[in-house]
C-alpha positions in Angstrom: 82.0 112.0 57.9 80.5 109.0 56.2 83.5 106.9 57.3 83.1 108.1 60.8 79.5 107.2 60.9 80.2 103.8 59.3 82.9 103.1 61.9 80.7 104.1 64.8 77.9 101.9 63.4 80.3 99.0 63.1 81.5 99.4 66.6 78.0 99.6 68.0 77.1 96.5 66.0 80.1 94.6 67.5 79.2 95.8 71.0 75.6 94.6 70.6 76.7 91.2 69.2 79.1 90.7 72.1 76.5 91.6 74.8 75.5 88.8 77.1 72.8 86.5 75.8 70.3 84.9 78.0 70.6 81.2 77.2 67.5 80.1 79.0 65.3 82.7 77.3 66.8 83.0 73.8 68.7 79.7 73.0 67.2 76.9 75.0 63.6 77.1 73.5 65.1 77.1 70.0 67.3 74.0 70.6 64.5 72.2 72.3 62.1 72.8 69.5 64.5 72.0 66.6 67.1 69.5 68.1 65.6 67.7 71.1 63.9 65.0 69.0 67.4 63.4 68.5 69.5 65.2 71.0 67.7 65.1 74.3 69.2 63.0 77.0 66.1 60.7 77.2 66.2 59.8 73.4 69.6 58.0 73.5 69.8 58.7 69.8 73.1 60.6 70.2 75.6 61.3 73.0 75.2 65.1 72.2 72.5 66.6 74.3 70.7 69.9 74.3 69.2 69.4 77.8 71.1 72.4 79.2 73.9 74.9 78.4 76.8 72.8 79.9 75.6 69.8 77.8 75.5 71.8 74.6 79.0 73.2 75.2 80.4 69.8 76.1 79.4 68.3 72.8 79.8 64.6 72.0 82.4 62.0 71.1 82.3 62.6 67.4 83.2 66.2 67.2 84.4 66.9 70.8 83.7 70.2 72.4 80.8 71.8 70.5 81.1 75.4 71.6 84.3 77.4 71.7 83.6 80.4 73.9 84.0 83.7 72.0 84.6 81.9 68.6 81.4 80.9 66.8 83.3 80.6 63.5 85.3 77.7 64.9 82.6 76.1 67.0 81.5 72.7 65.6 77.9 73.5 66.6 77.7 76.5 64.2 79.7 74.7 61.5 77.2 71.8 61.6 74.2 74.2 61.5 75.7 76.1 58.5 76.6 72.9 56.6 80.3 73.5 56.8 80.6 70.1 58.5 78.6 67.1 57.7 76.0 65.9 58.3 74.2 69.3 58.3 72.0 69.8 61.3 69.1 69.6 62.0 69.2 66.3 60.1 67.2 66.6 56.9 66.4 70.3 57.5 68.0 73.7 57.8 67.9 76.3 60.5 66.9 79.9 59.6 69.8 82.3 59.2 68.4 84.5 62.0 68.3 81.5 64.4 71.9 80.6 63.6 72.9 84.2 64.1 71.2 84.1 67.5 73.2 81.1 68.6 76.4 82.7 67.2 75.7 85.8 69.4 75.4 83.6 72.4 78.7 81.8 71.7 80.3 85.2 71.0 79.2 86.5 74.4 80.8 83.6 76.2 84.3 84.0 77.7 86.9 83.5 75.1 88.8 80.3 75.3 91.4 78.3 73.4 90.2 76.0 70.6 89.8 72.3 71.4 92.1 69.6 70.1 89.6 69.0 67.3 89.9 72.6 66.2 93.7 73.0 66.3 93.7 73.1 62.5 92.6 76.7 62.8 96.1 78.0 63.4 97.0 78.2 59.6 94.1 80.6 59.1 94.9 83.1 61.8 96.5 86.3 60.7 100.2 86.5 61.7 101.1 89.1 64.2 104.5 90.5 65.1 105.3 89.3 68.6 107.0 91.7 71.0 110.8 91.2 71.2 111.7 89.8 74.6 113.5 92.4 76.7 116.6 90.7 78.2 118.9 92.5 80.6 122.6 92.9 80.0 123.4 90.4 77.2 126.1 91.2 74.8 125.3 88.1 72.9 122.3 89.7 71.1 123.0 90.9 67.6 119.5 91.0 66.1 115.9 90.6 67.3 115.8 86.9 66.5 118.6 86.3 69.0 116.4 87.6 71.7 113.8 84.9 71.1 116.5 82.2 71.1 118.2 83.5 74.2 114.8 83.7 76.0 114.1 80.0 75.4 117.7 79.1 76.5 117.4 81.0 79.7 114.0 79.4 80.5 115.7 76.0 80.2 118.8 77.1 82.3 121.0 76.9 79.2 123.7 79.2 77.9 124.5 79.9 74.2 127.2 77.8 72.7 130.6 79.4 72.2 131.0 81.5 69.0 132.4 79.5 66.1 135.9 80.4 64.9 136.2 81.8 61.4 137.3 78.6 59.8 134.3 76.7 61.2 132.0 79.5 60.3 133.2 79.5 56.7 132.6 75.8 56.3 129.1 76.0 57.8 128.1 78.8 55.5 129.4 77.0 52.4 127.6 73.8 53.3 124.3 75.7 54.1 124.2 77.8 51.0 125.8 75.7 48.2 126.0 72.3 49.8 129.8 72.0 49.2 132.8 72.6 51.4 135.0 75.6 50.7 138.5 75.1 49.3 141.5 75.7 51.7 142.2 79.0 49.8 138.6 80.2 50.2 138.7 79.4 53.9 142.0 81.3 54.3 140.7 84.3 52.4 137.8 84.6 54.8 140.0 84.2 57.8 142.3 86.9 56.6 139.4 89.3 55.7 139.2 91.6 58.7 136.6 94.1 57.2 133.6 94.6 59.5 131.2 93.4 56.8 133.3 90.4 55.7 130.7 87.9 56.8 127.9 89.7 54.9 130.0 89.8 51.8 130.6 86.1 52.0 126.9 85.5 52.3 126.2 87.7 49.3 128.8 86.0 47.2 127.4 82.5 47.9 123.8 83.6 47.3 125.0 84.8 43.8 126.7 81.4 43.2 124.8 79.3 40.6 125.2 76.3 43.0 122.9 78.0 45.5 119.9 77.3 43.2 121.1 73.7 42.8 121.4 73.2 46.5 118.1 74.7 47.5 116.0 74.0 44.4 116.3 70.3 45.1 114.2 70.7 48.3 111.4 72.1 46.2 111.8 69.3 43.7 111.4 66.8 46.5 108.1 68.5 47.5 106.6 68.4 44.0 107.7 64.7 43.6 110.1 65.5 40.7 111.0 62.5 38.6 112.0 61.9 35.0 109.8 58.9 34.4 106.0 58.3 34.7 106.3 55.7 37.5 104.1 52.7 38.0 104.4 49.6 35.9 105.1 51.3 32.5 107.5 53.8 34.0 108.0 55.6 30.7 110.5 58.5 30.4 109.3 62.1 30.6 111.6 63.4 28.0 111.8 67.1 28.9 111.3 66.9 32.7 114.8 68.3 33.1 113.5 71.6 31.7 111.3 72.0 34.7 114.1 71.1 37.0 116.4 73.8 35.4 113.5 76.3 35.7 113.3 75.7 39.4 117.0 76.1 39.9 117.0 79.3 37.8 114.1 80.7 39.8 116.0 80.3 43.0 119.1 81.8 41.5 117.1 84.8 40.2 115.4 85.3 43.5 112.0 85.1 41.9 109.2 86.4 44.2 107.3 83.5 45.7 103.9 84.6 44.4 105.2 84.6 40.8 106.9 81.2 41.5 103.6 79.7 42.5 101.5 81.3 39.7 103.9 80.2 37.0 103.6 76.5 38.1 99.8 76.5 38.4 98.9 78.8 35.5 102.0 79.4 33.4 103.4 82.8 32.5 103.6 85.0 29.4 106.6 84.0 27.3 107.3 87.7 26.7 107.1 88.6 30.4 110.8 89.0 30.8 110.4 92.7 29.8 108.1 93.2 32.8 109.6 90.7 35.2 113.3 91.3 35.1 113.9 88.6 37.8 113.3 85.9 35.2 115.4 86.5 32.1 115.8 83.9 29.4 113.3 81.5 30.9 110.4 80.2 28.9 107.3 81.1 31.0 105.4 77.9 30.3 108.1 75.5 31.3 107.0 75.9 34.9 103.7 74.1 34.1 105.8 70.9 34.0 104.9 70.7 37.7 101.5 69.5 36.6 102.9 66.7 34.4 105.1 65.1 37.1 102.2 63.0 38.4 102.4 59.3 37.8 100.8 58.1 34.5 99.9 54.4 34.3 100.9 53.5 30.8 100.0 49.8 31.4 96.4 50.6 32.3 94.1 50.5 29.3 91.1 52.1 31.1 91.6 55.7 30.0 89.0 57.2 32.4 90.6 55.4 35.4 94.1 56.6 34.4 92.8 60.2 34.0 91.1 60.2 37.4 94.1 58.7 39.2 96.3 61.4 37.6 93.9 64.1 38.5 93.6 62.8 42.1 97.4 62.8 42.4 98.0 66.4 41.2 95.0 67.6 43.3 96.5 66.0 46.5 100.0 67.4 45.7 98.8 70.9 44.9 96.9 70.9 48.2 99.8 69.7 50.3 102.5 71.8 48.6 100.8 75.1 48.0 98.1 75.1 50.8 99.7 72.9 53.4 96.4 70.8 53.6 95.7 67.2 53.0 93.2 67.8 50.3 93.6 64.3 48.9 91.8 62.8 51.9 88.5 64.5 50.9 88.3 62.5 47.7 86.6 59.8 49.7 85.2 61.5 52.9 85.0 64.7 54.8 88.5 65.4 56.2 88.7 64.5 59.9 91.2 67.2 60.8 91.6 69.8 58.0 88.4 71.8 57.2 87.8 70.2 53.8 84.4 68.6 53.2 84.1 66.0 50.4 81.8 68.3 48.5 84.7 70.7 48.0 87.1 68.1 46.6 85.8 68.0 43.0 85.5 71.8 42.6 89.2 72.0 43.8 90.2 69.3 41.4 88.2 70.9 38.6 90.5 73.9 38.4 93.4 71.7 37.5 94.1 70.3 34.0 92.1 67.1 34.4 91.6 66.8 30.6 95.3 65.9 30.1 96.0 64.0 27.0 98.6 61.9 28.7 101.5 64.3 28.8 102.0 65.1 25.1 104.6 67.7 24.6 104.3 70.9 22.6 106.9 73.3 21.3 107.0 76.7 22.9 108.4 78.2 19.7 105.7 77.1 17.2 103.5 79.5 15.3 100.5 79.1 17.5 102.4 80.0 20.6 104.1 83.0 19.0 100.7 84.3 17.8 99.3 84.0 21.3 102.2 86.1 22.6 101.5 88.7 20.0 97.8 88.9 21.1 98.9 89.2 24.7 101.2 92.1 23.7 98.3 93.9 22.0 96.2 93.6 25.2 99.1 95.0 27.3 
């Protein structure tokens, strides 16, 4: 009963928020009182004007369209008023939360529209949805739902699918895709002669279980995380055990490690005794994955320790943002990001969660007494 009342209350609240808002009566007086000093057409202080609703929605040159109908959360006007974009408006002051909410309700009541070019960054934050599978008539070419999307695009371009590959060609393609090497003549012939209905699936399974699969696909991850076995820059000293991280990545691919654990291990490490709970990762030292954080360049020729540390920290901050978040976090070190929603004020908190107090990449044994005692304490907690 409580949940029903809560749901009804929520629906009523949404309905009230989406109700039409009288701009002239509720919004115009507020903007005139708080914003017109700098943003009226006659002041010439800014190309953004609050003279009327079309002018407010149009925005200005700096941020483009200020109001995205139906989407207050992505409208630059609201983000400036809330301080999510800089400079916060009104300049040198803040708008009461109730006033901002009133403007949000006005924007929410406007007809929904696509985001502007300036707001296209929003797509990574939208919840994925399962699209409806295209319904195509009379095509024997379809074998799975993905084929329907491919065929729909082909038909829209007046194209037909390519002829099906023969079994010799198919075998070579699969080998190159999964392990990066061509099959032997005997392996090709074995696939050609295998007439079982699931012969293709069995070939895929066998190659996925091949250790060369991790070597083939792990290298793409190593490229992303700027893997190298030296510190780079002028000194370019060797990182003696970098290969251990390389082998950890390869083994993670071969063991089909879940992606969330793959990420967590590289950013925070993992319990050395976790193999009893995580059977996808046997015989791998859980903290080797933290080698990801040591792959950043380290300028051994620079004698200014603080500068070396900050450059190191900036590099791993930028790399962590681009690899794990898909965002150019590094740009916010110097200014509010112009495209991704990352203000400069968020840069240092983001960098602060990373090991900025590095001692320069000193190595520690994972088998020493201190580490073993830490594992025992962890076992007691578990």
